[in-house]
N, C-alpha and C positions, 0 to 999 in steps of 0.2 A: 929294463923297466917292466914291472909287473903289470898285469891286466888292471889291477885296482889302481895303481898309480896313474896309468894312462887314462883310465876312465875319469879319475878325479881331475886330471889336467884338461881333458876334453870338455868336462862339464863346466869348469871354471872359465876356460877360454869362450866357449860358446855362449855362456850367459853374458859375458861382457860384449862379444862381437856379434851376437846373433841379429840384432837389429840392423847393422850395417851390412851384413851378409845377405839378409832377406831384401833389404833395400835394393842392393846392387843387382841381385838376380831378378827382382821384380821389373827393373827397368829393361831387362832383356826380354822377359817372357810376357810382360804386362798383365799378370795375374798374381795376387798376393798369396792365394792359396797354393798355387804351384810353386811359387817362390819358396814358400815355407817348406814344402815337401822336398825340393832340392836342396835347401839348407840342412834338412834333417838327413838327406842322403850323404852329404858331406860329413856330417857328424858320424854316421855309420862307418864311412871310409876311414875317418880318423881312428876310431875305435878298433878297426881291423889292422891299420898300419902302424900306429904310433907305438904299440907294444914292441913290435919287431924293429922299427927303424928309429925310435926315439922321437921325442917332441921336436918339431922343426924350430929353427931359430926365431922365426916369426909365425907362431901358430895361427894367429888371426888371419894373416895373408894366405896361409895355406888352406885354411877352410873356405875362405872367399874365393880364391882361385879354383879350388876343386868344385864348388857350387856353380860358379860361372861357366866353367868348362861343360858341366852337365847341361846348364841352361842353353848354351850354344848348340850343344849336340841335339837338344830337343827342338830348338828353332829349325835347325837344318833339316831334321826329319820331317817337321811340319811342311817345310818348303818342298821337299822331295815328294811328299804325299800330295801336296797341292798340284805339283807339276803332272803327277800320274793321273790325278782325276781330271786334269784339263785335257790330257791326251785322249781320254775316252768321252769327252764332250761334256764333262761336268765342271762346275767352278767351285772354287773355294777361295775365300778372301785370303790374299797374301798377308804375310806377317807385316805389320805396319812399320814403315821406316822410321828412323828417329826423327822426332819433330824438330823443326827449326827453332832455335833459341828466340825467346821473346826479348824485347829490349829491357824489360824490368824482370826478367826471369832469374831464378835461382837455381844454378845447376848443382843440386845436391840431392842424392838419392834418398837420404834419411828424411829430408823435408817432404819429399814426395811421398814417402811412406806414411808420415804423420798425417798428411791431408787425405790420403787414401783410406787409412784406418779410421778416421774420424768423419768419414763423408756423411752428410745429412741423410742419405737414403737409409742409413742404418739407425735403429733405435739407440737411445742413450746407453742402455744396458749392453747392447751388442758393440757399441763403439768403445766402451770401457773395457770390456773383456778382450776385444781384438787388440786394442792398444796395449794392454797389460801383456798380452801374449806375444805380439810382434815387436814392440819397442821396449817393453819392460823385461822381456826375457823370462816371464813367469810361466810355469807349467799349469796345466789345467787344474790339478789338485791345489796348488797354491792359490790361484784366483778363487777357487771354490771356498777354501778356508778363509781368505781374506774378507769375502762378502757373505759368508755363512749360507751358502746356497749348495745344493747337491752337485757333485761333479758332472753328472750327465746333463744337468741343466746348462752349466757353463760350456761343456763341450758342445752341446747343440747350438748355443748362441754363437759360438765361434764358427762353426760349421755353416750355420745359416747366414752369417755375416759374410763369409767368404763367397757363398753362393750368390747372395744378393748383390754383392759388388761385381761379380762375373756377369750376372743376368742383366744388371743395369749398364753394363759395358763402361764402368767408371774408369776413366783414363788414369794411367799412373803418371800424374803430373802435379806441378803446383799451379793452382789457378792463378788468373791475372785480373788485374783491374777490380771492378766491383765484385766480381765473383770471389776473388781472393778475400776481400774484406768479409764477405758473408760467410765463407768457409772457415775463416780464421776464427770467428767466434765459436764454431763448433769445436775446433781443436782446443781452444782455450778452455771451454766449458768441461770437456772431458778431463783435462789435466786437473782442473779445479775440483771436480767431483771425486776424482781418485784421491786427491789430498784430503778432501773433506772427510772421506770414509776412514782414512787412516787417522785423522786428527781427533775425530769424535765418532766412534763406530755407532752405526744405526742400532745394533743389537749385539747380544752376547755378554760374556763375563768381563771383558776388558774395555776400558774406555778408549785406549789407543791401539792402533796397529801401525807401529813405526814403519815397517817395511813399505806400506803404501805411501806414507809421507815421503820417504826416501825416493821411491819410484817417481812420484809426481814432481818432486823437487829436481830430480835429474832430468826429467822431460822438459820442465820449464826452463832450465838452465840451457839445455841443448837447443831448444827453440829460440831462445834469446840470442844464442851465438849464431844460429842460422839466419835469424831475421833481425838484425841489429837496427833497422830503420823503423821498426814497428813499435811505437810507444806503448801500446797496451800489452804487448808481449813482456815488456820490461815491467809493467805494472803487476802483471801476474807474478813474475819472477820475484819482484820486490815483496808482494804480499806473502808468497810462501816462504820465502827466507825469513822474514820476520816472524811469522807464526811458528815455523819450525824451531826457532831459537828458544821457545818456551816448553817444547814438549818434554824435556827432561824434568821439568818441575811441575807438570800438570797432574801427576800421580805420585802418591807416596810409595814407600817400599812395599807396602801391602796391596798396591794397585788402586787404592781408593783415590777419588778425585781430590785435588788440592785447588781450591778456588783462587781466583786471581789476586785477591788481597793478601793471601796467605802464602803465596809463592816466593821462594827465596830468589830475589832478582839478581843477586850475585852469581847464581848459577845459570842464568840465561846465557845462551851462547853468544859470546861477543863477536865471533868471526861471522856467524850467520847475520847478526844484526848490522855489522858493517857491510856485508854483501847486500843486504836488503836496502840499506840507505843508499848504496852506490847504484843499485838498480832503479831506485826511486827517482834518482837525478835524471834518468833517461826515460822515465815514464811519462804518460800524457795525462789527460783529464777524463779518461773513461771510467767505467765502473770498477775495474780491477785496480786501476791507479788510485782511486779515491779510497777503496778499501785498504790499500796498502798505506796511504796516508793516515788512516785510522789506526792501523797496526803501529805505525811509527810513532804516534802519540803515546801509546802504552810503552814502546821501547825507549823513549826518551825520558819517561818518568822514573827517576831512581827509586822512589817510593810509591806506593799506591796512592798515598794522600797527595802526591805531587801531580796526579793525572789531570790533564787539561780537559775536563768533561765539556766545558763550553765549546772548545774547538771541535771535539768529537761529535757533539750534537749538530754543529753547523755543517761538518762533513757528511753526516747522515742526511741532512737536509739536502745536501748537493746530490748524494747518491739516490735519494728518493726522486729527485727530479730527472736523474738519468735513467733510473730503472724502477719506475713506479711498481710497488708490490707491497702486500700486507706484511711480509716478512721484514722487509726494510723498514717499514713504518713501525714494527714492533721493536726493532733494534734502535731506531731513533727515540722511541719512547723510553728505552733503558737509559740512553745517554741524557735525555731530558730529566729523568728522575734524579741523576746524579748531579746535574748542573743546576736545577731549578727546584728540586724537591719532589716528593712522591705525589703530591695532590694533582699537579699539572699532568704528570705522566699517566696517573690512573685514568683520567679522562680520555687520554689518547688510547690506552689499552682497551678500555671498555668499548670505544668506538670500533675497535677491530673484532670484537667478539663474534659478529655475524659473518665474517669473511669465510667463505667456503674453503679457501685454501689453508685456512688455519684450524679447520676442524679436525680434531684428533692430533693436533701439533702440541706436544707436551710442554714446549717452552712458553706457550701462551699462558696457561694457568700457573706455571712456575713463576714468570715475571709478575703476574697479578698477585700471587701469593707474597712475594717479596715486598711489593708496594703496600699491600694490606698490613703486613707485619710492621713495616716502618710507620704506618699510621696508627698502630696500636690495636687493630682489628684482628685480634689473635684467632678467634674461632673461624672467621671467614678465610683467613690466611691458611689455617691448618687444612681446611677443606679443599683449598686450591692446591696445596702441596700434595694432598692425597690424590687428587685427581690427576695431577701431572705424573705421579709415580705410577698410576695405573695406565697412562697412555705411553710411557717410554718403553722401548723393547731392550734398552741397555741396562743390564743388571747393576752396574756401578752407579748409574745415574738414579736408578729406582731406590737404592740404599740411601743415597745422599738426600733425595727429596723426602723419603720417610723419616729421616733423622731430623730433617728441617721441621717437618710437621710435629714430631714428638718433642722437639726442643722448645717449641713455643710455649707448652704447658709448664716448663720449669722456670721460665723467666719471671713470671709474676706480672710483668707489665704487658705481656702479649705481643711485645714488639720484636725487632730484630737486634736488640741491643746487646744480648749476651755474647753473640759471636760477630756482631757488626755486619752480618751478611745482608746484601741488598741486591737489586736487580743487576747492578753493574758488576756483581761478583758472580752470580749464577750465570747472568748474561745470555744473550742469544747470538751474538756474532753479527756478521753482516749478511745481507740477502744476496742471493745469486741474481745475475742479470735476468734470469727467467722468472725470478720471484717464487721459487718453489722452496718449501721448508727444508728439504733435505740438504740443500747446499748452502746452509745458512750460517756456518759457524766461523770460518777463518776471517780474521781481521776485525773482530767485533769487540763489543764492550765487555764480554764475559771472560771465558777461560782461555 
């Protein structure tokens, strides 16, 4: 085997197995930063030995065993050092023994790693970067490209996240009882935000970043398998499955956005839709589950004209009660406009204009422009589309909004009649549980 072939094999296996390797080692050393270093040591060992000895029959097990042996050696050295310090009258805390299993515990290293990487002691940006690194297997340059930030920024986030976890002495464990419920929301939010960024990029030249959607979907599926009794985990999995089913039709061959009403529904991924409906059967009544139910309404409609907007509006009403936020209220207005007409929705949207969280949020003037266009108020609609185009940082969305503005002048009636576009097509999606604009798209009335 050549060095190049061995390197390719190691890279492939490590990307697939890295999360399990790090998780297994972290259980021994109780530090995700050290665990990742030991996993990298195993990677180096494979690069040295596999060209000479060939790829093992079970390469993932080989890497895991190598990393764990090094972890055990490290723990033993710590224990020896601690005994030597004790002999000269100094003390050092012993390596903690394995904790006793809790009655409702889940003995799974991967689950422990997810909860550790998504600990609330870290900022949302740090949680996302660390999760993609440890659980998604992405290298620092890949994360930087995905979120359009400099590599040093991502590297610093990851380093600081590891330090913060160590400084706070965050235990490598799955929390229990009420603490688990509180921490689970952080885990779900991180997976949700990763998918959002892939589904509709904040900025850049591309509307989609499919790799991020795939990573988030894999994490959601894994979490659902590890926590089968948590309804909201299944709710998130259902939401992402259903939304992912549309990704292949959301852009044309030239990368330009294709609005919901114009998408070829025969090309929506039937397997993902079925998986989404299966997960929805096990979902509960929380925010992600309600968003999944909204996405299911779209998946059920064989044609755009068959969309049950009345049910979608009612589901948004329920979501607003569960997660009150201006973003959810804006999405509800979109659904109301399709169910009851633009007049009623415009009142709802205008009432949101003063909300601080929507200041600078391009979808607010975009939705308002749609409603004004449908009411025949072309000049006002054009101004709103131009304002929205100036606020978005995504080049594809900017092009679409400027085309909408220019198209109003050609129709004569000033409305949306020529292309039939309305707020339900431009859409805003659903709001996050936290009510922040960035996480607003999956499961919604729009794309």
